[in-house]
N, C-alpha and C positions, 0 to 999 in steps of 0.2 A: 497689584502694586502699581497699576496705572489705569487711567480712565478708559483708555482704549489702546489697541495695537493696530498699526497700519503697515501694510506691505509697501515698500518703496524701492525705487531703482535709481541708481546714479549712473550717469554716463557723461562723456566729454563731448561738448557741442561747441564748435568754433573756438576751441581753446579754453572753454569755461566748463568747469564741473557743475552739472545740474542734477538736482534730485527731483523726482516726481513720484507721486503716489501711484499705486497699482490697484485701483478700486476693484478689479476683478480677481484679485489675489495673484499668487505666484504660480505660473503654469508648471506642472510637474508631469512630464511625459511618462506613460506606463513603462515601468521597469527602468526609468531614467534616474539621473542624479541631478539635483539642483544644489548649488553651493550658495549659502547666505554668508556675506562677509562685507566689511566696510569697503566703500568704494564701488560696490555692485548692488545686487539685490540684497535687501536686509529688512528686518522687522524693526519698526520704530515704536517704542513705548511712549505714548503721548499722555501728558497730564499725570506725571508720577504722583502717587499718594503718600510716598515716604522716601526715605533715603536708601540708596543702593550702596551696600557696603562691600568693598572688594573682599573676595573670599566667600561671600554669601551666595545665595541662590534666589532665583525668581521662578515661580511656577508659571507655565504658559500652556494653554490649551490650543492645539493646532486642529483646525477643522478641514477635513478633506472631502471633496465632492462625493467620492464613492466609498472611501474607506472609513468614514466616520471621524471620531475625534481621538486624538492622542495627546496625553499630558506629558510634557517634558519639563525638566529643571534646567534653567539657564544659569551658568556660573557667572557671577559678577566679577569683572576684572577692571583694573584702572584703565583710563583712557589711553589708547596707544599700545596697550599690552598685546602681545602676540599669543594667539591660542596655541596650546600644546597639541602635539600630534595625539590622536586618539585611536582607540581600538575600533571606533565606529566608522572609520573611513570606509567609503564604499556603500554606506547605508543611505 
């Protein structure tokens, strides 16, 4: 549903929020947890090939250096919507 997906990081520098790509991917320490969220590390879908409909889903393949690939389904929400708590917290 997008031409490509990029890992990005946002941070505050001199009072200005800046976003930069993370070409090496997102570091995930063994046994650790990494949170992807607006205003921090996130995945950006670049060059959408269709419309994203709230309530729909987008398939995404994550590639891990040692663990191979994992396919996940991302829920589409309206801009500014807050994600609900999930039973997957801690994963």
